[in-house]
C-alpha positions as CSV (number, residue, x, y, z in Angstrom):
1,M,14.4,-9.6,1.0
2,V,11.4,-11.9,2.7
3,I,8.0,-9.8,2.6
4,A,5.2,-10.9,4.7
5,S,1.7,-10.7,3.5
6,I,-1.5,-9.8,5.3
7,D,-4.2,-10.7,3.3
8,I,-7.5,-8.8,4.4
9,Q,-11.2,-9.9,3.8
10,N,-14.3,-9.2,5.8
11,G,-11.9,-7.4,8.2
12,K,-9.9,-10.1,9.4
13,V,-6.3,-11.3,8.2
14,V,-6.9,-14.8,6.4
15,Q,-5.0,-17.2,4.0
16,L,-6.9,-18.4,1.1
17,K,-6.0,-21.8,-0.9
18,Q,-6.3,-20.9,-4.8
19,G,-7.8,-17.7,-3.8
20,E,-10.8,-19.1,-2.6
21,E,-10.7,-21.6,0.3
22,L,-10.5,-20.2,3.6
23,V,-7.7,-21.8,5.2
24,L,-7.4,-19.3,8.5
25,Q,-8.8,-16.1,9.6
26,R,-7.0,-14.0,12.1
27,D,-8.1,-10.6,13.9
28,N,-4.7,-9.2,14.6
29,A,-3.8,-6.7,12.2
30,Q,-1.8,-4.3,13.6
31,E,-0.1,-6.7,16.2
32,L,0.8,-8.7,13.1
33,A,2.2,-5.6,11.0
34,R,4.7,-4.7,13.8
35,E,6.0,-8.4,13.9
36,F,6.7,-8.7,10.3
37,D,8.1,-5.2,10.2
38,R,11.2,-6.5,11.9
39,Y,12.5,-8.4,8.9
40,G,11.2,-6.7,5.7
41,E,8.4,-4.9,3.9
42,V,4.8,-6.1,4.7
43,A,2.6,-6.6,1.5
44,V,-1.0,-5.8,2.6
45,I,-3.8,-7.0,0.2
46,D,-7.5,-5.7,0.4
47,L,-9.0,-9.2,-0.9
48,D,-12.5,-7.5,-1.0
49,A,-11.3,-4.4,-3.0
50,A,-10.0,-6.6,-5.6
51,M,-12.9,-8.9,-5.8
52,G,-15.4,-5.7,-5.9
53,K,-16.8,-6.7,-2.8
54,G,-16.1,-3.4,-0.4
55,T,-13.1,-2.1,0.8
56,N,-10.7,-2.5,4.3
57,L,-9.3,0.5,4.1
58,D,-10.2,1.5,8.0
59,I,-8.5,-1.5,8.8
60,I,-5.7,-1.2,6.6
61,K,-4.7,2.8,6.9
62,P,-3.0,2.3,10.6
63,L,-0.9,-0.3,9.5
64,L,0.8,2.2,7.0
65,R,2.4,3.9,9.6
66,I,3.2,1.0,11.9
67,A,5.1,-1.2,9.0
68,E,6.8,-0.5,5.8
69,C,4.0,-1.4,3.6
70,R,3.3,-2.3,0.2
71,V,-0.8,-2.0,-0.8
72,G,-2.8,-4.1,-3.1
73,G,-6.3,-4.9,-4.0
74,G,-8.5,-3.2,-6.0
75,I,-6.5,0.1,-6.3
76,R,-7.6,1.3,-9.8
77,T,-7.3,4.9,-10.2
78,P,-4.1,7.0,-9.7
79,A,-6.0,9.3,-7.1
80,Q,-6.6,6.3,-5.0
81,A,-2.9,4.9,-5.4
82,K,-1.9,8.9,-4.3
83,E,-4.0,8.7,-1.4
84,L,-2.4,5.6,-0.1
85,V,1.1,6.6,-0.4
86,S,0.1,10.1,1.6
87,L,-1.0,7.8,4.1
88,G,2.6,5.9,4.6
89,A,2.2,2.9,1.9
90,R,5.8,2.4,0.5
91,K,4.5,1.3,-2.5
92,I,1.8,0.1,-4.6
93,I,0.7,-2.8,-6.1
94,V,-1.6,-2.8,-8.7
95,G,-3.2,-6.0,-10.7
96,S,-6.4,-6.2,-13.0
97,S,-6.7,-3.0,-14.2
98,A,-2.8,-3.2,-15.7
99,F,-4.6,-6.1,-17.8
100,R,-7.7,-4.8,-19.1
101,Q,-8.5,-1.7,-21.5
102,D,-11.8,-0.8,-23.0
103,G,-13.6,-3.8,-22.2
104,K,-10.8,-6.1,-23.6
105,F,-7.7,-7.7,-22.0
106,A,-4.2,-6.1,-23.1
107,V,-1.4,-4.1,-21.2
108,N,-3.3,-0.7,-20.3
109,I,-0.4,1.4,-20.7
110,P,-2.4,4.8,-20.5
111,F,-3.1,3.4,-17.0
112,L,0.2,2.6,-16.0
113,K,1.7,5.3,-17.3
114,E,-0.6,8.0,-15.5
115,M,0.2,5.6,-12.0
116,S,4.0,6.2,-12.7
117,K,4.0,9.6,-13.3
118,T,1.5,10.2,-9.9
119,I,3.1,8.2,-7.5
120,G,6.7,7.6,-9.5
121,R,7.8,4.3,-11.3
122,E,9.9,3.2,-7.9
123,R,6.4,2.8,-6.1
124,L,4.7,1.4,-8.4
125,I,4.8,-2.9,-8.5
126,A,2.6,-4.7,-11.2
127,A,0.7,-7.8,-10.0
128,V,2.1,-10.4,-12.9
129,D,-0.4,-13.3,-12.0
130,A,-0.1,-16.0,-14.0
131,R,-1.7,-19.4,-14.2
132,N,0.1,-21.6,-16.6
133,G,2.0,-18.9,-18.1
134,E,-1.0,-16.9,-18.7
135,I,-2.1,-13.7,-17.2
136,V,-5.4,-14.1,-14.7
137,V,-7.4,-11.1,-13.1
138,D,-10.3,-10.4,-10.9
139,G,-8.7,-12.2,-7.6
140,W,-7.4,-15.5,-10.1
141,K,-10.8,-15.7,-11.3
142,T,-10.6,-14.8,-15.2
143,P,-8.1,-16.0,-17.6
144,T,-6.9,-12.9,-20.1
145,G,-5.1,-15.2,-22.9
146,L,-2.0,-12.9,-22.1
147,D,1.4,-14.6,-22.2
148,Y,2.9,-13.2,-18.7
149,I,6.6,-12.9,-20.0
150,K,5.1,-11.0,-23.0
151,A,3.1,-8.6,-20.4
152,A,5.6,-8.2,-17.9
153,K,8.3,-6.7,-21.0
154,E,5.1,-4.1,-21.8
155,V,4.5,-3.4,-17.8
156,E,8.2,-3.0,-17.1
157,P,9.0,0.6,-18.4
158,F,6.3,1.5,-15.8
159,A,6.8,-0.2,-12.7
160,G,9.7,-0.3,-10.6
161,E,9.0,-4.0,-9.7
162,L,7.0,-7.0,-10.8
163,L,5.2,-9.3,-7.9
164,F,4.8,-12.6,-9.6
165,T,2.9,-15.2,-8.6
166,C,2.6,-18.7,-9.6
167,V,-1.3,-18.9,-8.9
168,E,-1.7,-22.9,-9.3
169,R,1.1,-23.3,-6.4
170,E,-0.9,-20.4,-4.5
171,G,-1.7,-21.5,-0.8
172,T,-1.0,-25.5,-1.7
173,M,2.3,-25.7,0.4
174,T,3.6,-28.1,-2.1
175,G,7.1,-25.7,-3.0
176,A,8.1,-22.9,-5.6
177,D,7.7,-23.6,-9.1
178,L,11.4,-22.2,-10.3
179,A,11.1,-22.6,-14.0
180,P,8.7,-19.7,-14.7
181,A,10.3,-17.3,-12.2
182,Q,13.8,-18.1,-13.6
183,K,12.2,-17.3,-17.2
184,L,10.6,-14.1,-15.9
185,R,13.9,-12.8,-14.4
186,E,15.8,-13.5,-17.8
187,A,13.1,-11.3,-19.6
188,V,13.4,-8.3,-17.4
189,S,16.0,-6.3,-15.6
190,C,13.4,-4.8,-12.7
191,Q,12.9,-6.3,-9.0
192,I,10.9,-9.2,-9.0
193,T,8.9,-10.4,-5.8
194,A,8.1,-14.2,-6.2
195,A,5.2,-15.9,-4.5
196,G,3.2,-19.1,-4.7
197,G,3.6,-22.5,-3.4
198,V,7.1,-21.6,-1.0
199,S,6.9,-23.7,1.8
200,T,10.5,-24.4,3.1
201,L,13.8,-22.4,3.6
202,N,15.4,-24.2,0.3
203,D,12.4,-22.7,-1.9
204,I,13.7,-19.1,-0.5
205,E,17.3,-19.9,-0.9
206,E,16.4,-21.1,-4.5
207,I,14.5,-18.2,-5.1
208,S,16.7,-15.4,-3.7
209,A,19.9,-17.4,-5.8
210,L,17.6,-16.1,-9.0
211,G,17.8,-12.3,-7.6
212,C,13.9,-12.3,-6.9
213,D,12.5,-11.2,-3.4
214,V,10.4,-13.7,-1.7
215,Q,6.6,-13.1,-0.5
216,L,5.4,-15.6,2.3
217,G,1.9,-16.1,3.4
218,M,0.6,-19.6,3.9
219,A,4.2,-21.3,5.1
220,L,4.7,-18.6,7.4
221,Y,0.8,-18.4,9.2
222,Q,0.9,-22.5,9.4
223,G,4.4,-22.1,11.0
224,K,6.3,-24.1,8.6
225,I,8.7,-21.1,8.4
226,K,9.9,-18.6,10.5
227,L,10.8,-15.1,9.4
228,A,13.8,-15.0,11.0
229,D,15.0,-18.4,9.6
230,A,13.4,-17.0,6.3
231,F,15.3,-13.5,6.5
232,I,19.0,-15.2,6.8
233,A,18.3,-17.8,4.1
234,S,17.5,-14.8,2.1
235,L,20.7,-13.2,2.1
236,N,23.7,-13.6,-0.4
237,W,25.7,-15.7,1.9
238,K,27.9,-16.5,-1.6
239,K,29.4,-12.9,-1.0
240,G,30.2,-13.1,2.7
241,Q,33.8,-12.5,3.3
242,P,35.3,-15.8,4.9
243,L,36.2,-15.1,8.4
244,E,40.3,-14.7,8.8
245,L,42.4,-15.7,11.7
246,N,45.9,-14.9,12.5
247,Q,46.4,-17.4,14.6
248,V,50.0,-17.5,12.6
249,P,51.8,-14.4,12.2
250,G,51.6,-13.5,8.5
251,T,49.6,-16.6,7.8
252,P,45.8,-16.0,7.6
253,V,43.4,-18.9,8.3
254,F,40.2,-19.0,7.1
255,T,37.2,-20.9,8.8
256,A,35.4,-23.5,6.8
257,G,31.7,-22.4,6.5
258,R,31.9,-19.2,8.3
259,L,31.0,-16.5,6.2
260,L,30.6,-13.0,7.6
261,L,28.1,-9.8,6.1
262,P,28.8,-6.5,7.3
263,V,26.2,-4.7,9.4
264,I,25.3,-1.0,10.0
265,V,23.8,0.0,12.9
266,Q,21.6,3.1,12.3
267,T,19.3,4.8,15.2
268,P,15.4,5.1,14.4
269,D,16.0,9.0,13.6
270,G,18.7,8.1,11.1
271,Q,22.1,8.5,13.3
272,I,24.9,5.8,12.3
273,M,26.3,4.7,15.4
274,M,28.6,1.6,14.3
275,T,29.5,-1.3,12.1
276,G,30.2,-4.8,12.7
277,F,29.9,-8.3,11.2
278,A,27.4,-10.8,11.4
279,D,27.4,-14.7,10.6
280,K,24.2,-16.6,10.4
281,E,24.1,-17.7,14.1
282,A,24.8,-13.6,15.1
283,L,21.5,-13.3,13.1
284,A,19.7,-15.9,14.5
285,E,20.8,-14.5,18.1
286,T,19.8,-11.3,17.2
287,F,15.8,-11.6,16.2
288,N,16.0,-13.6,19.3
289,R,17.1,-11.7,22.3
290,G,16.0,-8.6,20.4
291,N,19.3,-6.6,20.6
292,V,21.8,-6.9,18.1
293,C,24.3,-9.4,17.8
294,F,27.9,-9.6,16.0
295,H,30.4,-12.0,15.1
296,S,33.5,-10.9,16.9
297,R,36.5,-11.1,14.2
298,T,39.3,-11.1,16.6
299,R,37.7,-13.5,19.2
300,D,36.1,-15.7,16.9
301,K,32.8,-15.7,18.8
302,L,29.4,-14.7,19.3
303,W,28.8,-11.4,20.5
304,M,26.1,-9.3,21.8
305,K,27.2,-5.6,21.8
306,G,26.7,-4.2,25.2
307,E,26.8,-7.6,27.0
308,N,29.6,-5.9,29.5
309,S,28.9,-2.5,29.8
310,G,25.2,-2.8,29.1
311,N,25.0,-0.4,26.6
312,T,22.8,-3.1,24.3
313,L,21.5,-2.1,20.7
314,K,17.8,-2.6,20.9
315,L,16.4,-4.1,17.5
316,I,13.7,-2.2,15.9
317,K,14.0,-4.1,12.1
318,L,16.9,-5.6,9.8
319,R,16.9,-5.0,6.3
320,A,19.3,-6.2,3.6
321,D,20.4,-3.8,0.5
322,C,19.7,-4.3,-2.9
323,D,22.3,-7.2,-3.3
324,R,21.5,-8.7,-0.3
325,D,25.0,-8.9,1.0
326,A,25.1,-5.9,3.4
327,I,22.4,-5.5,6.1
328,L,21.4,-2.2,8.0
329,A,20.4,-2.9,11.6
330,V,17.8,-0.2,13.0
331,A,18.3,-0.1,16.8
332,E,18.0,1.7,20.0
333,P,21.3,2.3,21.4
334,Q,20.6,2.1,25.4
335,G,23.5,4.2,26.0
336,P,27.2,5.2,24.1
337,V,28.1,2.5,21.6
338,C,32.0,3.1,21.3
339,H,34.7,1.2,23.3
340,T,35.7,4.6,24.0
341,G,32.7,6.1,25.6
342,A,31.7,8.0,22.5
343,W,28.3,8.1,21.8
344,S,29.1,6.7,17.9
345,C,32.1,4.8,16.8
346,F,32.4,7.5,14.2
347,G,33.4,10.1,16.7
348,T,30.5,12.4,16.7
349,N,28.5,13.4,19.5
350,R,24.7,12.7,19.9
351,D,23.1,14.9,17.2
352,Y,20.5,17.3,19.0
353,T,16.9,16.4,17.1
354,W,13.4,17.2,17.9
355,K,13.2,13.5,19.1
356,L,15.9,13.6,21.4
357,L,14.2,16.9,23.1
358,Q,10.9,15.3,23.6
359,D,12.6,12.4,24.9
360,I,14.1,14.6,27.5
361,I,10.9,16.1,28.4
362,T,8.9,13.3,28.8
363,E,11.9,11.8,31.1
364,R,11.4,15.0,33.2
365,F,7.5,14.5,33.5
366,K,7.7,10.9,34.7
367,N,10.9,11.7,36.7
368,P,10.9,15.2,38.0
369,T,14.5,16.4,39.3
370,P,14.8,19.1,42.1
371,G,14.8,22.4,40.2
372,S,13.4,21.1,36.9
373,Y,11.5,23.7,34.9
374,T,10.0,21.5,32.8
375,A,8.3,19.6,35.7
376,T,6.4,22.2,36.7
377,L,4.6,22.6,33.1
378,D,1.0,21.6,33.7
379,E,-1.2,21.7,31.0
380,K,-2.7,25.6,32.0
381,R,0.9,26.9,32.1
382,V,2.6,25.0,29.1
383,R,-0.5,26.2,27.0
384,D,-0.3,29.5,28.4
385,K,3.3,29.7,27.2
386,I,2.7,28.4,23.5
387,L,0.4,31.6,23.3
388,E,3.1,33.9,24.7
389,E,5.8,32.3,22.7
390,A,4.0,32.3,19.4
391,Q,3.2,36.0,19.9
392,E,6.9,36.8,20.8
393,L,7.7,35.0,17.7
394,C,5.5,36.8,15.2
395,D,7.1,40.1,16.7
396,A,10.8,38.9,16.0
397,K,12.8,41.5,14.1
398,N,15.5,40.2,12.9
399,K,17.5,36.0,12.4
400,D,18.8,36.0,16.1
401,E,14.9,36.6,17.3
402,V,13.4,34.3,15.3
403,I,15.8,31.5,16.3
404,W,15.5,32.6,19.9
405,E,11.7,32.5,19.9
406,A,11.4,29.5,17.4
407,A,13.3,27.6,19.9
408,D,11.0,28.5,22.9
409,L,7.9,27.8,21.0
410,L,9.2,24.3,19.4
411,Y,10.3,23.5,23.4
412,F,6.9,24.3,24.6
413,T,4.6,22.8,22.0
414,S,7.0,19.7,22.4
415,A,5.8,19.5,26.1
416,L,2.2,19.9,25.3
417,M,2.8,16.9,22.6
418,S,4.0,15.0,25.8
419,R,1.2,15.9,27.7
420,A,-1.0,14.8,25.3
421,G,0.6,11.6,24.2
422,V,1.5,12.4,20.8
423,T,5.1,11.9,19.5
424,V,7.2,13.8,16.9
425,Q,6.9,10.7,14.9
426,E,3.2,11.3,14.5
427,I,3.4,15.1,13.5
428,L,6.2,14.1,11.0
429,D,4.1,11.3,9.8
430,E,1.0,14.1,9.3
431,L,3.5,16.4,8.0
432,D,4.6,13.7,5.3
433,R,1.0,12.9,4.6
434,R,0.2,16.5,3.7
435,H,3.5,16.5,1.5
436,K,2.1,13.8,-0.8
437,K,-1.6,14.8,-1.1
């Protein structure tokens, strides 16, 4: 997996060389988060909080529902971590606090244990920032005397992942130093994300070959590496299936260099639509066109789903699995997917979801049809109906009545939400926040 970094300082997205020298500055954090999320998780780092100079939480909060974010910078208590998770953070990165205890430099086992207990080991990332093999803290300014390998081993029982930054290479665009990353990979079994100096696709391929994810910063912002290319380079093509062409009956022919990885297509609300196969060209075209593309095994050619029928798959994001040899494509289908005319290639009809209900209501409001009851629901009428249906639900006497009245209430509530421009996902996000508080 390739992880793009959004470092925030003084309310701006920045890139610093060696954590100090300002190289570039931008003010479009939300736009970047939406774009970066197409390719993988996004690392959001509050540099001011990390250095004890304030916080950029107001800028960070909206990003946590826009993208799958891992958040770090100045997170010093389990309560802070839990709050960020409730706001939508997928993972929490801790650094300096993990290596300081009772005024001394040491792996802070009590802190890590409490963090792991509060948010779950799978959500905790420990930042192993090392300069010449020594852990450094406080924005990479303070050496600790701790060996990064020994420290990592002590941290591993409490963190599901390590973020290893080769500090002497960070922001220098001089290439990744593979030796310390490989040494760390051999020392621990948890997931590792490597950062620092990555400047070419070859760096990404070599780091990925070690079994590590890659975090990109400077090379991405300076245009040295494109995220689409980085995503493709990070995949495990060695495990790809060679394309088999039965050009001569009974004699398989494998095309040289044509390796395919399986692609599973899923709707945003979780419905599985189809599977296909993609090579590097198909993935590149997927990002380029914004519609999911495959490589046709029967025709041995690039194929965009829906290129003839118009039933395309509008790309939202791609994700690689844990072994980086299979791909999940989250896409919005523009019609039935199966060549038989079925909604899904697995022979199922489209599931009736809350999102589908709201989509239908919203369409009725935008393009009312003759006789449409939904189109008659103006602001006053829909609110009156909610009051009426809520009372009827409270008066329901048995299971069937509860089902009937709850369905009415959900319908009218969804209509009010559509009138107010509130989406189902925003409601689910709020419920998720409350659940994780």
